[in-house]
PAMAR-529958 format. One record per residue (C-alpha): residue in one letter; x, z, y. Coordinates in steps of 0.25 Angstrom, whole numbers, plus 2048, in hexadecimal, padded with zeros to 3 digits. Layout:
<vovexs>
aXZY/...
</vovexs>
This chain:
<vovexs>
mBB7CE15E9/dBB6CD65E0/kBB4CD95D1/tBB2CCB5CB/wBC0CCB5C5/mBBBCD55BB/kBB5CC95B4/dBC1CC05B4/dBCBCBE5A9/rBD5CCA5A8/rBE1CBF5A7/sBDDCBA5B5/lBE5CBD5C1/qBD9CC15C9/fBD5CCB5BE/nBE3CD15BF/lBE3CD25CE/eBD6CD85CF/fBD8CE15C3/nBE5CE75CA/qBDDCE95D7/fBD2CF15CE/lBDDCFA5C7/kBE3CFD5D6/vBD5D015DB/aBD5D0A5CE/lBE2D105CF/dBE0D135DE/nBD4D1B5DC/aBD7D225CF/rBD8D315D0/nBE1D305C3/pBE8D235C0/nBE9D265B2/nBDAD285B1/iBD3D1B5B6/pBC7D155B0/cBC8D095A8/pBBECFE5AA/cBC0CF659E/lBB5CF2594/kBBACFC58A/cBBBD08593/yBAFD0659E/nBB6D0F5A7/nBB5D1B59D/rBC4D1B59A/fBCFD1F5A3/gBDDD1A5A4/nBE9D155AD/iBEAD085B4/qBF1D035A7/fBE7D0859E/iBDCD005A6/kBE3CF45A8/dBE7CF2598/hBD8CF5596/iBD2CEB5A0/yBDBCE059B/fBD8CE358C/nBC9CE858E/gBC4CE159A/iBBFCE75A7/mBB0CEC5A9/eBAACDF5B1/nB9ECE65B5/yBA7CF25BC/tBA6CEC5CA/rBA5CF95D1/wBB3D005CE/kBACD0E5D0/wBB6D155C5/hBC3D0E5CB/gBC0D135DA/eBBBD065E0/cBB2D0E5EA/sBBED175F0/yBC6D0A5EF/aBBDD035F8/gBBBD0F601/rBAED145FC/hBABD225F6/cBACD225E7/lBA2D2A5DE/sBA4D395DD/eBADD3D5D3/gBA4D445C9/sB9AD395CA/eB9DD345BC/tBA7D385B1/vBADD305A6/eBB6D3659A/qBC4D3459C/iBCED30591/pBDED32590/dBE6D27596/lBEAD1D58D/gBF8D19592/gBFFD1459E/nC09D185A9/eC05D255B0/dC0AD1F5BD/vC00D145BF/gC01D0D5CD/vBFCCFF5D3/lBFFCF55C9/nC09CEA5CD/dC0ACDC5CA/eC11CDE5BD/dC06CE75B7/hBFDCDD5BB/eC02CD35B2/iBFACD15A5/sC04CD4598/lC09CC7590/dC05CCF584/sBF7CD258B/nBF5CC358C/eBF3CC357E/fBE7CCC57F/mBDFCC2588/qBD9CBC57C/fBD3CCB57A/vBD0CCD588/eBC9CBF589/dBC1CBF57C/gBC0CCE57A/dBB9CD2588/kBACCCB583/pBA1CD5580/lB9ECD7571/yB91CCF574/pB8ACCC582/gB86CD758A/yB8ECE2581/tB98CEA58A/kB9DCF4581/sBA6CEC578/tBADCDF579/kBB0CD556E/mBBFCDA56D/nBBACE856C/gBB0CE4561/lBBBCDC55A/vBC5CE755A/qBBBCF2555/tBB8CE9548/fBC6CE6546/nBC9CF6547/lBBECF853C/kBC4CED534/aBD1CF4534/kBCDD03532/hBC3CFF526/gBCCCF4521/lBC1CEA521/sBC3CDC51B/dBC3CD0523/sBB6CCB51D/cBAFCD851F/nBB4CD952D/tBAFCCB530/nBA1CCF529/iBA0CDA533/lBA4CD153F/iB99CC753B/lB8ECD353A/fB92CD7548/hB91CCA54D/tB83CC8547/lB7ECD654B/lB82CD455A/pB7BCCC564/dB7DCBE565/gB8ACB956D/nB92CC6568/eBA1CC5567/vBA3CC9559/lBACCC0552/gBA8CBA544/sBB3CBE53B/vBC0CC553A/nBC8CB953B/lBC3CB5548/aBC5CC554D/kBD4CC5548/kBD7CB8551/tBD5CC055D/lBE0CCA559/sBEBCBE55B/aBEBCC3569/lBF1CCF566/gBFCCC955F/mBFACD1552/kBFDCC6549/yC06CC453C/eC0ECB9537/kC0FCB3529/iC1CCB0524/dC1FCA9518/aC29CAF50E/cC31CAA502/pC2BCB04F5/nC38CB54F2/dC3BCBC4FF/cC46CB2503/iC41CAE511/lC36CAD51B/yC30C9F520/rC33CA152E/dC3DC9D538/lC45C91531/nC3DC92524/vC30C9252B/dC2DC84525/aC34C85517/kC2CC8350B/kC35C8B501/cC3FC96503/pC4DC91506/sC53C9D4FF/cC4CC9C4F1/nC44C904F1/aC37C974EF/lC2AC904F4/rC24C94502/wC16C924FC/kC0FC984F0/lC0CC8F4E4/aBFEC8C4DF/kBFAC8D4D1/dBFEC7E4CF/rC0CC824D4/yC0AC7A4E1/eC0DC824EE/kC01C884F6/vC05C82504/rC05C8D50F/vC03C98505/pC10C9F506/aC16CA64F9/kC19CB2502/tC16CB7510/lC1BCC051A/wC10CC6524/yC18CC9531/fC12CD253C/pC1ACD0548/pC1DCDD54E/iC20CD955D/pC12CD5561/rC0DCE255B/fC17CEA563/rC12CE3570/rC04CE756C/mC08CF556B/fC0DCF6579/qC00CF057D/sBF8CFC578/tBF9D07583/vBF9D11577/sC03D0B56E/aC0CD0857A/kC0DD1757E/eC0FD1B570/lC1BD1356F/tC21D1B579/wC1ED28573/hC2CD2B56D/vC32D2B57B/rC25D32583/dC20D3C57A/rC29D3F56F/kC2DD4D56D/kC3CD4F56F/dC41D5D569/gC4CD59560/mC42D58554/mC40D4B54C/rC32D4654D/hC33D38550/pC3DD2C54D/aC40D2C55C/dC46D3A55A/sC50D3554F/pC5FD32553/tC5ED24550/wC52D2255B/kC5CD27565/mC67D1E55F/vC5FD13563/dC5CD18570/tC6CD1A573/nC71D0D56B/wC66D04572/pC63D09580/dC5BCFC583/fC52CFF578/sC4FD0F57B/iC4DD0D58A/eC40D07587/hC38D11580/rC2DD0757C/nC38D00572/lC33D02565/sC3BD08558/lC36D0254B/aC36D0653D/lC33CFD530/sC2CD00524/sC29CF7517/dC22CFA50B/rC1ACF2501/fC0CCF44FA/nC04CEE4F0/pBF6CE84F7/yBEFCE74EA/gBF3CF74E6/aBFDCFD4DD/gBF6CFA4CF/sBF3CEB4D3/rBFCCE04D2/kC0ACDF4D7/yC0BCDC4E6/sC13CE14F2/cC11CE0501/wC1CCE450A/lC19CE9517/vC22CEB522/iC1DCF652D/lC22CF953A/iC22D07540/tC24D0A550/yC2BD17551/nC28D17560/lC1BD1D55D/pC17D2D55D/aC1AD3354E/wC0AD3354C/lC09D2354F/cC15D1E549/mC10D1D53B/kC02D1A53E/rBFBD0D538/kBF9D08546/yC08D0754A/mC0DD0353C/mC0FCF453E/lC0FCEB533/tC1ACE0534/lC1CCDA528/lC14CD751B/iC1ACD1510/sC11CCB505/gC13CCD4F6/pC13CCD4EA/kC21CD04EA/qC28CD94F4/pC35CD44FB/eC3DCE04F7/nC4BCDE4FC/dC47CD1503/iC3FCD750D/dC49CD4518/vC43CC6518/yC35CCA51C/lC3BCD3527/qC42CC952D/pC36CC6537/lC35CD553B/vC43CD553D/dC43CC9547/dC38CD054E/lC40CDD54F/kC4CCD6555/vC43CD055F/lC3ECDE562/wC4CCE4564/dC4FCD856D/kC43CDD576/iC35CD7577/eC31CD3585/qC24CD558D/vC1FCE0584/yC13CE558C/dC11CF558D/sC03CF9590/vC06D07593/rC0FD0459E/gC09CF65A2/eC17CF05A1/yC20CE6599/fC2CCE9591/kC36CE6587/lC34CEB579/kC3ECEE56F/aC3ECF3561/qC47CF8557/aC43CF9547/sC49D06545/aC51D1154B/fC5CD19544/dC69D20549/nC77D1B546/tC7CD28541/vC87D28537/eC86D3352D/kC94D3B52B/dC92D4451F/dC99D47513/aC90D3D50B/pC93D2E50C/tC91D2B51A/lC85D2251D/lC86D13520/tC83D1152F/gC79D05532/eC85CFD537/eC8DD0052B/tC82CFC521/fC7FCEF52A/aC8ECEC528/rC8DCED519/vC80CE3518/qC85CDA523/gC8ACCF51A/lC7ECD0510/pC73CC550F/kC65CC8513/aC5ACC950A/sC59CBC502/gC4DCBD4F9/kC4ACBE4EC/gC4CCAF4E8/nC5BCB04ED/aC5FCBE4EA/pC6ECC14E7/aC72CC34D9/pC74CD14D4/yC81CD84D7/kC8ACD84CB/gC97CE04CF/pC9BCED4CE/pC92CF84D3/eC9BCFD4DD/nC9BCF14E4/rC8DCEF4E4/pC87CEC4F2/cC7ECF64F9/wC76CEC500/kC70CDF4FC/kC6CCD8509/kC6DCDA518/yC60CE151D/vC59CD9526/fC57CE3531/yC66CE2534/dC63CD653C/lC5DCE1546/dC69CE4550/yC66CF354F/wC63CF4540/kC72CF853B/fC72D04544/fC68D0B53D/pC6ED13532/vC60D1552B/rC5BD0752A/hC51D0B51F/nC4AD1851E/lC47D1F511/dC39D2250E/vC36D3150C/mC28D2E506/hC2DD284FA/iC3AD314F9/eC31D3C4F8/kC27D374EF/nC31D324E5/yC38D414E6/cC2BD484E3/dC28D3E4D8/aC36D414D1/iC35D504D4/lC27D524CE/gC2BD4A4C2/tC37D504BF/lC31D5E4C0/nC2AD594B2/iC1DD554BA/pC1BD474B4/gC1FD3D4BE/kC2BD364C2/tC35D3F4BB/kC43D3E4BD/dC46D464B1/gC47D3F4A3/vC4FD3C497/aC59D3349D/sC5BD3D4A9/rC5ED4749F/lC67D40497/dC6FD3C4A4/mC71D4A4A7/vC77D4C49A/dC80D4149B/mC84D474A9/gC86D544A3/iC7DD5C4AB/hC6FD644A6/iC73D61498/dC69D6C493/lC5ED62498/kC63D5748D/pC56D50487/tC52D54479/aC4FD47472/sC45D46467/vC3ED3A45F/kC33D36469/rC36D3F475/dC41D4647D/kC41D54482/lC47D57490/pC49D66492/lC42D6B49F/aC4DD6B4AA/sC4DD734B7/wC44D694BE/nC3AD684B3/lC2DD704B3/fC27D784A6/vC1AD744A3/dC14D814A9/eC1BD7E4B6/rC15D6F4B6/kC08D754B4/iC0AD804C0/eC0FD744C9/cC05D6B4C7/nBF9D764C8/sC00D7A4D5/fBFFD6B4DA/fBF0D694D3/hBEBD764DC/mBF1D714E9/kBE6D6C4F4/gBEBD66500/pBE4D6350D/sBDDD57511/rBE6D4A512/fBF2D5450D/sBF4D4B501/sBEED454F4/nBE6D4F4EC/iBF1D564E5/rBE7D5B4DA/nBE6D4C4D6/lBF4D494D4/vBF6D554CA/sBF3D544BB/vBF4D634B7/nBF2D604A7/dBFED564A8/sC05D5E4B2/kC09D524BB/lC07D4C4C8/gC03D3E4CA/nC00D324D4/lC08D3A4DF/kC07D304EC/sC13D314F6/hC0BD3B500/dC08D444F3/cC17D454F0/hC1AD474FF/vC0FD544FF/iC14D594F2/mC22D584F5/qC22D5F502/lC16D69501/lC11D6A4F2/lC1DD6A4E9/pC25D764EE/vC18D7E4EB/aC15D784DE/iC23D7B4D8/rC23D894DD/sC22D8F4D0/vC29D864C7/lC38D824C4/kC44D8A4C7/kC46D8E4D6/pC53D854D9/vC4BD794D3/rC3ED7C4DB/yC45D7F4E7/aC4DD724E6/iC40D6A4E5/iC3AD724F1/rC46D704FA/fC44D604F8/cC36D614FB/lC39D69508/fC43D5E50B/fC38D5450B/kC30D5D514/aC39D5E51E/iC3ED5051E/cC2FD4B520/sC2DD5452B/kC28D4E537/vC30D56541/iC40D5553D/dC4AD60543/vC56D58544/sC5FD64543/iC5CD68535/lC5DD5952F/kC6BD5D52A/qC67D69524/mC5BD6251D/qC65D58517/aC6ED63512/dC62D6950C/lC5ED5C505/vC6BD5B4FF/dC6BD694FA/tC5DD674F5/iC62D5A4EC/cC6DD614E8/lC64D6C4E2/lC5BD614DC/eC67D5B4D5/kC6AD694CF/fC5DD6A4C8/fC58D5B4C7/pC5DD514BD/pC65D464C3/sC5BD3B4C1/fC53D434CB/fC5CD3E4D6/dC58D2F4D9/iC59D274E5/mC4CD2F4EC/iC53D3D4EB/hC5FD364F1/lC58D304FC/tC53D3D501/vC62D40506/hC60D35511/lC53D3A516/vC58D45520/rC62D3A526/eC56D30528/vC4ED3B52F/eC5AD3E538/lC5BD3053C/cC4DD2B53B/gC44D3653E/pC39D3D537/vC35D37529/fC25D3552B/fC29D28534/rC31D22529/wC29D2551C/mC20D1C515/yC13D24515/pC0DD1C521/fC11D0F51B/eC0CD1250D/rBFFD16514/yBFFD0951C/mC02D0150F/kBF4D06509/vBEED01517/fBF4CF3515/kBEFCF3506/gBE1CF650B/mBE2CEA515/vBE1CE0509/hBD3CDA508/nBD7CCE500/qBE2CCF4F5/tBE5CC04F6/fBEACC2504/lBF0CD0505/eBFACCE50F/gBF0CC6518/cBE6CD1517/iBF0CDC51B/aBF5CD3527/eBE7CD052C/cBE2CDF52B/yBEFCE3531/iBEECDB53E/vBDFCDF540/eBE3CEE53F/eBEFCEB549/aBE6CE5553/vBDBCEF553/eBE6CFA555/fBEBCF3560/lBDDCF1567/eBD8CFF563/eBDBD06570/rBD5CFB579/mBC9CF6571/lBC4D01568/pBBCD0D56C/eBC3D1A56F/dBBED21562/aBC2D14559/tBCDD1654E/tBD6D0D548/vBDED0D53C/gBEBD0D542/iBEBD1C547/pBE0D25542/kBD6D2B54B/sBDCD34555/sBD5D41558/rBD6D44566/pBD7D5256E/gBCAD5A56E/lBC3D65567/lBBCD5E55D/nBC5D5155C/gBCCD4F54E/cBC3D59548/kBB8D5553E/rBAED5E534/lBB1D5B526/sBA3D63521/aB95D66526/pB94D7152F/kB8ED7E52B/iB88D85538/vB8AD95536/tB87DA0541/aB95DA6543/nB98DB6542/gB99DBA54F/kBA7DC054D/lBACDB4546/lBA7DAB551/dBAEDB455C/iBBBDB3555/aBB9DA4553/hBB6DA2563/lBC2DAC565/cBCBDA355D/iBC7D96564/lBC9D9D572/qBD7DA156F/nBDBD9356B/cBD5D8D577/eBDFD89582/dBD6D8A58D/vBD1D98589/qBDFD9E58A/pBDFDA2598/yBD3DAA595/fBDADB158A/kBE6DB5594/eBDCDBA59E/hBD4DC2595/mBE1DC8590/eBE4DCD59F/fBD6DD159F/lBD8DDA593/eBE5DE0598/lBDFDE45A5/sBD3DEA59D/fBDBDF1592/pBE9DF5598/yBEDE0058E/nBECDF5583/iBF4DEB58B/nC00DED581/hBF7DED575/hBF8DDE573/kBF0DDE565/wBE4DE656B/mBE5DDD578/kBE4DD156F/nBD8DD6567/kBD1DDA573/qBD2DCC578/nBCDDC656C/qBC1DCF56C/tBBDDCD57B/fBC3DBF57E/pBB5DB757B/dBACDBF583/wBB5DC058F/fBB9DB158F/kBA9DAE58E/nBA7DB759B/rBB4DB25A2/vBB0DA45A1/aBA1DA75A4/nBA5DAD5B1/eBAFDA15B5/iBA4D965B3/iB9BD9E5BC/iBA5D9A5C8/dBA2D8C5CE/dBADD825CC/nBB3D895C1/eBBDD825B8/vBB9D885AB/pBBBD7D5A0/eBAFD7A598/tBB6D7D58C/iBB8D8B590/rBAAD8C593/wBA5D89585/lBB0D9257F/aBACD9E587/dB9ED9C583/gBA1D9F574/pB9ED96568/nB91D93561/kB8DD9D556/kB89D9254D/vB95D8D547/pB97D8053F/tBA0D84533/fBA8D7952A/hBAED7751C/gBB7D6D522/yBBDD6852F/hBC7D5D533/vBD0D6253E/nBDBD59544/gBDDD51537/vBDCD5D52E/dBD0D61526/fBCDD6F525/nBC5D7551A/tBBFD83517/mBC4D8A50A/eBB6D88503/wBB6D79506/dBC5D78501/sBC1D7F4F4/kBB9D724F0/rBC2D684F5/sBCFD624F0/vBD6D654FE/qBDBD72504/nBD7D72513/sBD4D80515/tBE1D86516/iBE8D87524/fBF2D8F52C/lBF4D9153B/vBFFD96544/aBFADA154E/dBFEDAC557/aBFCDB9550/mBFFDC7554/qC08DCF54C/vC0ADDD54C/aC14DE6546/sC0ADF1542/aBFDDF6545/kC02DFF551/dC09DF2557/kC03DF0565/rC0CDE4568/pC0ADD955E/tC12DCC55F/tC0BDBF55F/mC12DB3557/dC0DDA754F/mC09DA9540/dC05DA1535/fBF6DA352F/yBF1D9D522/gBE4D9D51E/rBD8D95517/iBCBD90520/qBBED9751D/qBB6D91526/iBB6D86532/wBAFD8853E/eBAAD7F549/vBA8D88555/dB9ED8255F/yBA0D8556E/yB95D7C571/kB9DD72578/fBA7D7156E/rBACD76560/dBB8D7C55A/rBBCD7D54C/hBC1D89544/lBC6D8C537/nBC1D9A534/dBC7DA652E/pBCEDAA537/fBCADA1543/vBD4D96546/lBD2D8854D/aBD3D7D544/iBDDD7654D/hBE7D8254C/vBE8D8353D/kBF1D7A533/qBEDD77525/iBF5D7C519/lBF6D7B50A/yBF4D87501/iBFAD854F3/eBF9D8F4E8/dC07D954E6/pC0BD914D7/lC12D9E4D7/dC06DA74DB/aBF8DA24DB/eBF4DAD4E4/wBFDDA74EF/sBFCD994F7/vC08D914FC/vC05D8C50A/vC09D7E50C/rC07D7951B/cC02D6B51B/pC08D60525/dC01D5F532/kBF8D54534/dBFED4953A/lBF6D4A547/kBF8D46556/gBF1D4F561/gBF0D5D564/gBE5D67568/gBD9D62560/gBDDD5355D/gBE7D4B555/dBEBD3D553/dBF2D39547/dC00D40546/dC06D4C54B/eBFFD5954C/vC07D6654C/aC05D74550/aC10D76559/aC0CD75568/dC1AD7356D/dC1BD67565/dC11D5F56E/yC11D54579/yC07D50582/nC01D42580/eBFCD3F58E/dBF2D3358A/dBEBD3B580/nBECD48588/iBEFD4F57B/vBFBD57575/vC01D4F56A/kC09D59561/qC14D55559/hC1AD5B54C/pC23D6754D/yC2FD6A545/iC2CD72538/pC39D76530/iC38D75521/iC40D8051C/mC49D7D510/pC4CD88506/pC5BD8B506/vC63D874F9/eC68D954F9/sC5BD9C4F7/fC59D964E8/dC66D8F4E5/nC70D964DB/vC68DA34DB/vC69DAB4CF/gC5EDA94C5/dC59D9C4CC/eC64D924C9/pC62D8C4BC/tC6CD8F4B0/sC67D834A8/yC5FD774AD/aC56D774A1/rC49D804A3/pC46D8A498/gC3DD8848D/dC3AD7D483/eC32D7448D/gC36D6548E/iC33D58493/wC2FD4E488/vC33D4048A/dC2ED35482/kC39D2B47C/
</vovexs>
């Protein structure tokens, strides 16, 4: 068979015809159509996949031209000759990376090269060249992508990266293909379509110089000049006064579907999402279902995209520097799994608005290009190539998905989207600061609620969404935390002051709290919401001695000043942790019970609303509990406490009901991304240009990562995944200390490992049957039988396996053989170990550190007896709490397992918790369960998001051959009002606290 076509241009007809014949040979002779060796220049027949996987790799990476005898693809059997024996050579298999399961002979439509793929021909033609003559392990494009990956991961400047490229060019042999500068390298990215547009804008935010105004020299609305003025007041030609950097989303969506990994993840919401009535994802919300019902042509194609927009500003110079505001608009794709939605790789930058002034109410002007593209996406994009299915399809997208449910309660009826649209229909659009309307001077009751018609109403579907803008729970929670801590008389953002006390006197409430005036200072009597000096010290001491696990929060100790009795410099996440976990413990011994419980109820509300799994059936009760809680706060706190932030909490439950869990919409991931963009600025003269150039480099590397980077390479878009395996996802945090284990302790550790090994469970069952035959008189004495099994099983297991492996052609797994032989008596011990995203330390190590990683709990089956004479104990789950004394790495010669000593438990079975000294009794500790780390994966591995303990919340991921675990529902129990309200002795008769203490306020 002629093989000269392997050296032809892959765009040629000859190459395509002969390549399809090769695929037919490979498919006809494959034992498994999903595990065929890939002969591309990257895989070298060492990776396996299906036909579509091989086709994509050959077109992207090229084929091995010296692979002229297709021995791994059945050429000998295809020609009627005998192939090599099955066991002649072995190669390591990897999971299938995508494609249809039913793979047949390719038809003519499959042979057609994608129009999108034609844009890669520049890569194919130029990138297949070896890095230097005679070198076959890497191509020019592989080297380019790897250097760009280093640039993106470590934030290297263009000049630094250029110097590195020049160094490589000098060190490598003559004739190498290393480019001489970053600018030359960036030109190759144009074939990816990863471009951006620079659109000039009016400095007063009136217009963009596009469409009809593309050639205008000044703004037709406010007559402001388009170009900047030099110091001599003359125009700087071609230097715009303000610029919009626009990153078109449509070509980026096309690229997402050209990635086999991303294309498959974009249908996760249909394929793998758990559907049990709980709300874990926006696809579980009634609004997503409403879109499916109202627009069936949209929902019938599962690859159509549901998007969300987020806008925020940041100062690239830093908070303490000059005033400057860059505005970003970021696009989120909700089709993705929960653990990928908010990851950096899939957070798509679409707009970058230059400073120094923020657009404020005129941001609509800058959103117009994005709205135009969203209109196109709603009308369908033709010829989008899906690399998983190997076909073209028509892509649609909509910018949000919210239900059109009309609320009918006793409270005022909320306006639907259509009703709001009718009210703003006659209003003008944003007109800029240079042409702002005159301030309203009429009576207050006639003041209009809206000033403009929002630009997104140009989208046909926007008016049907009752929730067009989501409230940010992150900032609401932070503002409430600051207010409650300040009002409790811990210096900060207090809502209590002379003005608020005088307002209450004017209102005729809490007159006994009237301030006492003096010459220089006013004295405020301590109210029910204020702390005594001793109570402030108790609370601050409680915070000061709190130690959290690694990466749990900031070091709380650094935020507390015990001498001044105040908390300061609280970041948003610090307030999140304090509100939901720490504050209810810190105030256990202060304030009156009704006031304390009202605060705790509000803390529990935030904890419930921020859950990753929402039980829809309890949302109405959650809303009722919130209303009760706010009413309780109104009884004990001043009216000045109840600003707009407290009011906004009333709407949070409704948004969760309509839009899904909070963590898909809060600002934490976006705020972290702001810091990333700030780090991209290497030249403060060209802020936005630095950000744009760094972003497209990172974007290109993320797209090419799965094709051109080594399998173990990591990118910045998604943190490194921990694959299933015994030692994967684990790391030693201290040097080992080798000890000779006590025989009894080692036997207990060995038994613990055997009991938790799934492959050994049949042997346990067989051993129990053996004991029942050997001790028939004790068969009903379950406790005795269990103890007997624990004593005798390791030796019996060793002999049982030894007898099995004597038999020829036995099927005893290698793992069972090593386990049966027992562990090494030389045991490495450690002070710290990292397991599946969690750091574990021993008590000794924790005492010297500012973190608390030694406290753990686990849920385990335990025998429970009614008395010492009970012979039929019951087995049920129980919670066990403890501290880590030692960490052992038990060596079975072939592999190792980790143990947290005293008692022996496997490290992967325990959960990390937090012990806080009880302010009421120092001899006791309050247990706070830490949130699960956001890890994907089961068993011994994890990725970046959802690891939980419940096995019934799993689904199987065929491609990775692992179990992906999803969060279970964990109810938050709210203390009932009846438990503390209107109880004799608890209800304050006066809202002034006893004693002469007060708050002194300088005039």
